[in-house]
N, C-alpha and C positions, 0 to 999 in steps of 0.2 A: 259380163257386165260387172263393173266394180261396184262396191257398196257406196251408197249415196244417201246421206241423211236428208230427209225431207220434212220431218216434224209434222206428220199428219195422222198420228195415232189418235184414237178416240179416248173417251173417259176410261180411267184406269190404265192408260197407256196400252190399250188393246188395239191390235190391227183391225182395220175396217174393210168392208166390201170394196170401197174405193181403192184401197191399197191392193187388193186382189186384182182388180181391173188393171191397175198400173203395171203390175209385174207380169200379168198375162200378156199385155200388149208387147212386152219386150222379151218374150220367151224364146225368140229366135236367136238370142245370144248364145245358146248352147248351154252355158252355165251362167246363171245369175248368182251373184253373191249379194244377198239381201242386205239392206241397210243395217248399220250397227244397232244392236239391241241390248239394253242394259240387263245384266244378270241379277240385279237387285236394285232397290230404290237408291241405295248408297251409290251405285254405279252410274246413276243418271247425271248428265251434265247440261242438257238442253231441253227446252220445252217440247212436250208432245212427241218425244221419241218413244218407240215401242219397247216394251219389256218382254222378257221370256222367263219370268219367275212366278207367275200366277197361272192358275188353271184357265182363267178367262183369256189371258194373253196367249196361252198355248192354243186354245180353241180358235182365237182370232187368226193366228198364224196358219191354222189348218185351212181356212178359207183361201189363203194365199197359195199355199203349196198345192192344194187341189186344183186351183185355177191354172197354175203354171203347168202342172203335170197333164192337165186335160188337153193342152195344146202342144204337148211334146217337149216341154222344157225341163231343165234340171235346176235345182236351187239349193244353195247352202245358206245358212244364217251366220252372220258375223256376231260373235259374242264380245261384249263390251263392258268394261269398267273404266270410267273416265278418270278415276283418281281425283287429283287436285283440280282438274278442269271442270269445276262445278260451282254452283251458287248455293248458299245456305237455304234459300227458299225452296230448293229442289230436294234437300236432304231430309232424312227422317227426323222429325221433331225440330226442324230448323237448325240442325247441328252443322258442324264444320265439315267440309269435304276432307277426304283422307289422301295421304300420299306416303311415299317411303320416308320423307322428311317434311318438316314444317316449313317448306319453302314455297312462297306464293308463285303461282304460274303467271307468266306474262301472256295472258290469254283472255279471250272473251267467251262468255256463255250466252245462250239465247233464252231470255226469260220475259214473259208477258209481252211478246211480240217485238222485243228490242234486244240488242246485244249489250251486255253489261260486263264489267270486270269480274273475273273469277274471285271467289271468296278466299280468305286466308285459310289454308288447310291445317290439319293437325297430323302428326306422324302416327302411322299405324303402330300399335303395340305389337310386340312379337307374337303374342298369343292370338291376335286377330287374323293373322295372315292365312293360317290353315283354313279358317272359316271362309275366306274369299276363294281359296282353291276349291273348296267343296261347293261353293255357289256356282263356280264354272262347271263343275261336274253335274250339278242338278240342272243347270241351264241346258247343258248338252242333252240330258235325258228328256227334258221338256221339248227341245227342238226336234228330236227324233220322234217323239210322240206326236208332234205337230206335222210330221210328214216331210221334214227336210231331208234331202239326200246326204247332207253332211253339215259340218260347221267350220267356220274360220275363226281362229283366235285373233282378236285385234291387239297386236303388239306394236302398233305404229303410232305416228302422229302425236306423240307427246302424252298419250293416255297412260293408265296406271302401269301396265307392264313395261312400256317404254320409259316411264319415269324411274322404275327400278333399274333398268339397264344403264341409264346415263349418269355419269358422275356429277353432272351439274345439278341434278334433282335428287340424287341419292347420296346422302351424307351419313348413312347408318354406320354403326360400328359393331353390328352383330353379324350373324351368318348371312344376312341379305345385303350387306354393304361392304365397301372397300374394294376387294379384288374383282376382276371381271367374272370369275367363277361364282363369287358370292352375289354379285349384282344380277347375274343371269339365273340365279337359283329359282326365283319366283316364276320366271318363264318356263323353266324346266318342269317345275312342279305342276303348273297349270296344264302344260302340254301332256304330261304323263297321265294326269287325272282324266283329261278329256279323251285322250286316245284309249285309255283303259275302258272308258264308258262307251265310246262309239266305234273303235277300231281304227287302225292306221289309214285305211282307205277312205275314211269319211271325215278326216280332220286336216285342214290347212291352217296356215298362219300368215299374217301380214306384217311386214316390217318396212320401216322407212329409214334406212341407215344414215343418210346425210341430211334429212329434213329437220329444220329447226321449229317445226310446227308446235304451237302452244308453249313455246319458250324453253324447250329442252336443249341441252348442249352436252357435249362430251369432248374430252381432251384428245382422244385418239379413236375416231370412228372405225378405222380399218382394223385395229387390234380387237376392238369390241365385237364387230360383226363377223370377222374371221372366226372368232371363237364361237359366236352364236351359231353360225352356219355349221361348224363342226359338231356342235351339240345337236343341232337339228338333224344332221345326217345320221346320228345314232338313234334319235327318236323316230325317224322315218315317217313324218307326215306325208300325206298324199301330194301336197304341193307347198311351196313357199312363194308368197305373193309379195313382190317388192315394188315400192314406190321409188322410182329412179329419179333422183333430184329432189327438189323441194316440193312438198305437198301443195297442189293447186298452183304451182308456179313453175319455175324454170327447170328443165332437165339438166341444165349446165350449172346448177347451184354449186357443186363441188366437182369441177371437171377432172381433178386428179384421182377421184375415187373410181376404182376399176370394177364396175358391176359385172363384167364378163368374167373376170378373175374370181370374184366372189361367187358367181353362179356355179363355177366349176367345182366348188367345194361341196355342192349338194347334188346327188345323183338322181333325185326325183324330178318331178315336174316343176318348172319355174314359170311363174306368171309375172310378166313384166307390165308395169303400169306407169303412166304419167306422160302426157304429151305425145302419144303415139299417133302417127298418121297411118293410112293404109300401107304406104310404101315402107315405112319403118317397120311395121308389123310383119309384112311379108319378108323383109330382109332378115329379121330375127328368126322367124320360124323356118326359113329356108336353111339356115345354118345350124339350127338347134331343134332337132325333131321332138325334144321333150319340153319345148317352150310354148307358152300360150301368151296372148296379149289381152289385157283387160282394158276396156274403154269405159270411162266414167261419164263426165259431163256431156259428151256427145250423145249418150243414150237418153238424156233427159228430154231433149227436144226432138229426138229421132227414134221413136219406138221401133222403127224398122231399119235401124242402123246397119245391120248385116246386109240387107238387100241394097241399101244405098251404097255401101262400100263395094259390093259386087258390081253394081252398075256404074260406079263412079259418078253417082248422082249428087247434086248439091245437098249440103247439110243445112237444116234449119237452125237458126240461132235460138238459144235458150233465153227466157225472160228472167233476169236475175231478181226481179221484184217478187216473183212467185216461188223462189227456191224453197223457202222455209215457211211452213204453216199454210193454212188456207184449205181450199177444196179442189175441185177439178181443174180450175183455171191454172194453166202452166204445169199441169200434172198429167191428166189423162186426155187433154183436149188437143195435143199436138197431132196433126194428121199424118197418116202414112202415105206413101206414094200411091197414086192410082195404079191399079193392076192393068197390065197391058196384055193383048192377045199373046198366047203362048206361055204366060206366067203360070 
C-alpha cells in the first residue's frame, strides 16, 4: 500500500485511534507504507498531517503499528519534509517555508479546509542543512520507538529532497548546488543518517524521476536519476520505490524515459507505483523476482484490495470529497466483500 495523505491527525498532529482502525483494515497489503509524516513543524505543508517529532506523536503512532501488527501486517513510516510546498500559517511563528533556493513553488497547500497557493520560501542557510539531516535521524529513532518495521525517505513529488535534486528549484552555488553530485548531496546525507540509525534492511526511499509534481523541473532527468540510482546502489537501502510517470496522473508522461533500464542500476528490491492494474503488476513481478507493486488510491475505497484482485472482483470508487480531512466517512466506512463459504 503506497503512502496516502488523508489529513486526519488530531490535536498536536497526533495519530488517532481512527487512523489505527483505517490502517488495520488494510493490513492484508503485506507492507503498508504509512502516510507522509513531517519530521518537524517546519516540514509540514498541509493541514492535519501527522508528525513524528514529539513524544505524543510517537505514542499515537504506536496505536497504529500495534493495530496493524495484531492482524499480521507490516508497516513502514514515510518521513517527510515538504520544503517550499507549505504555507506560512503552518510554519513556526508564521515564518517562510524553506527550500534550497528562494524560488516559489507552483503548488497548492491545504489550509483551513481549502487549497491555497504555497507561500514564498526562503533559501536555507548552509549551516541549517545539517540540522534537517539530524531531524530525519531523530524522526527515524521515533518511528522505531513507535513500532514501525522501517521507514521510507520521501524524496519524490517536489518536496524538499526532490527540490534539492532538480536544477529548476536548486540554484545554489555552494556544495549543495550546481553539479548532480552536489545537488544529490542532501539525499545522500539523509539516507546515510537514517540507515545508520535504523539499518539498511529497514530503510527505503521514494523517487519520482519524471513527475512535475509541485512545480519541479530538471533539464536532464535521465542523467540525474542514473546518478541517483548509482549512489543508492552504494548506500544499499532495502528498496527503491518509484513513481513511474506523473504523480496521480499518466504513466506515459515521459514515454522516452526507460524505467526498466533505470531499475537495472539497483540490485535491491524495486517497488513500482502509479496506474498499475492487476495485469500490469503480474507482468512486472513475473519478469523481475525482486520487484513489488504498490497500489495507492485503489486502497482508499477497497480496504480488502488484495482479496478483490485475487478474485477479480469489482473495485469500489473512492469519494474525492472525503479524501482530505474529516472523520470516518470516506475513510473507515468503505465495506469489504462479504465472506463466502470456504474463505
